[in-house]
C-alpha positions in Angstrom: -7.7 15.1 -23.3 -6.2 11.5 -23.7 -2.9 13.3 -25.2 -3.1 15.3 -22.6 -2.4 12.9 -19.8 0.3 11.0 -21.7 2.5 14.0 -22.6 1.1 16.8 -20.2 1.7 20.8 -20.6 2.9 22.8 -17.4 -0.4 24.1 -17.8 -2.3 21.1 -17.1 -4.7 21.6 -14.3 -5.0 17.9 -13.2 -0.9 17.6 -13.3 -0.8 20.7 -11.6 -2.9 19.3 -8.9 -1.2 16.0 -8.0 2.1 18.6 -7.9 0.4 20.5 -5.6 -0.7 17.9 -3.5 2.9 16.4 -3.7 4.0 20.3 -2.3 0.9 20.1 0.5 2.5 17.0 1.9 5.9 18.0 2.1 5.1 21.3 4.0 2.8 19.4 6.1 5.2 16.0 7.0 7.9 19.3 7.7 6.3 19.6 10.7 5.7 16.3 11.5 7.7 14.1 10.0 7.8 11.2 13.1 4.6 10.8 13.9 2.5 12.3 11.1 -0.8 13.8 11.5 -3.0 10.5 12.5 -4.6 7.9 10.7 -7.4 9.6 9.2 -6.4 13.6 9.2 -4.0 13.6 5.9 -6.9 14.9 4.4 -8.1 17.2 7.4 -4.9 18.5 7.0 -4.1 19.2 3.5 -7.4 21.5 3.7 -6.1 23.4 6.6 -4.1 26.2 5.8 -0.4 24.9 5.3 -0.4 26.9 2.0 2.7 29.2 2.4 3.7 29.5 -1.3 4.7 33.2 -1.2 2.2 34.0 -4.0 3.9 31.1 -6.2 1.5 31.8 -9.2 2.5 28.2 -10.6 0.2 27.0 -7.3 -2.9 30.7 -7.3 -5.4 28.8 -9.1 -5.2 25.5 -6.5 -5.1 27.1 -3.4 -8.2 28.9 -4.1 -10.0 25.5 -4.3 -13.0 24.5 -2.6 -12.6 21.9 0.1 -14.0 19.0 -2.1 -11.2 20.4 -4.8 -8.4 19.1 -2.5 -6.9 15.5 -3.0 -4.5 13.1 -1.7 -1.2 12.8 -3.2 -1.7 9.9 -5.8 0.8 7.9 -4.1 -0.2 5.2 -1.2 3.7 5.3 0.0 3.0 9.8 1.0 -0.1 9.3 2.3 0.8 6.6 4.4 4.0 8.9 5.3 1.9 11.8 6.3 -0.3 10.3 8.1 1.5 7.7 10.1 4.9 9.2 9.8 8.7 8.0 9.1 7.6 5.4 12.2 4.6 3.9 10.7 5.9 3.8 7.2 9.1 2.2 8.7 6.4 -0.1 10.6 4.8 -1.0 7.5 7.0 -1.7 4.9 8.8 -4.3 7.2 5.7 -5.8 8.0 5.7 -6.0 4.6 8.6 -7.1 3.9 8.7 -9.7 6.5 5.1 -11.1 4.8 7.2 -11.5 1.7 10.2 -13.0 2.4 8.0 -16.0 4.4 5.8 -16.5 1.3 9.0 -16.5 -0.9 10.4 -19.1 1.6 6.8 -21.0 2.2 6.7 -21.1 -2.0 9.5 -23.5 -2.2 7.6 -26.2 -0.2 4.5 -26.3 -2.0 3.4 -28.7 -4.6 2.4 -27.3 -8.3 -1.1 -27.4 -7.7 -0.8 -25.0 -5.3 1.7 -22.7 -6.2 -0.2 -21.6 -9.3 -3.3 -20.5 -7.9 -0.5 -18.3 -5.2 1.4 -17.1 -7.7 -1.7 -15.1 -9.5 -1.9 -13.7 -6.1 1.4 -12.9 -6.0 1.2 -10.8 -8.6 -2.3 -9.5 -7.6 -0.3 -8.0 -4.6 2.9 -7.0 -7.2 -0.4 -4.9 -9.1 -1.4 -3.6 -6.2 2.0 -2.9 -5.0 2.6 -0.3 -8.4 -1.0 0.6 -8.5 0.0 2.3 -4.8 2.6 4.3 -6.6 0.0 5.6 -8.8 -3.4 5.8 -6.8 -4.0 6.1 -2.9 -7.2 4.4 -2.8 -5.6 1.6 -1.7 -5.5 3.5 1.8 -8.2 5.9 1.6 -11.1 4.1 0.3 -13.1 1.7 1.7 -12.5 -0.9 -1.1 -8.9 0.1 -1.4 -8.6 -1.1 2.0 -10.8 -4.4 1.9 -9.1 -5.2 -1.2 -5.8 -4.1 0.0 -5.7 -6.5 3.2 -7.1 -8.6 2.0 -4.4 -9.8 -0.1 -2.1 -9.4 2.7 -4.3 -11.8 4.6 -4.2 -14.3 2.0 -0.1 -14.0 1.7 0.1 -14.2 5.5 -2.6 -17.1 5.5 -0.2 -18.7 3.1 2.9 -19.2 4.8 3.1 -22.8 6.0 5.6 -23.3 9.0 8.5 -25.3 8.1 7.6 -29.1 8.7 9.9 -31.5 10.7 7.7 -35.0 9.8 8.0 -36.5 6.4 4.5 -37.6 6.8 1.3 -34.8 5.7 -0.5 -36.6 8.2 -0.1 -35.8 11.9 0.4 -38.9 13.7 -2.5 -41.1 15.1 -5.0 -39.5 12.7 -7.0 -41.9 10.3 -4.4 -40.5 7.4 -1.2 -41.6 9.1 0.9 -44.5 7.8 0.3 -47.7 9.8 3.0 -49.8 10.6 2.0 -53.7 10.2 3.3 -55.7 13.2 3.4 -53.1 15.9 
């Protein structure tokens, strides 16, 4: 079974299921490219009758499935595109791009003790990005959403504004340098 996953044949039901979900996704996107089908409605649309396959033998087995046998495409980008359309995908990717850019700009000002754990967070986000290209649970399953948005929140929470003062303590605080003779 493991060898079939590494080098699948054309008759592997798992691979055909993924290809069928990609086919379904693109056929739905053809009618809703700009705004998608709505957040949370992707699966409903996949199960509906969007199966104009013209008796293609490759998909006959796959389209005689029960509703519980359907699956999202195994790609977060395609799921976001399916549910929110081009508008939502562009907004989501620009949101992440802005966060990553500000995160990297803030990283230049970090001390070593602060940068080590945040490098781990950055690597975790990168790992999730790679995982998102092969699975959909970061967008479709509650635990995946919690994981995704928690890490994105940490990413944005570590962004620090540019500091103009040389002292890390605010003026007038007990930790600010005292000026003798004032």
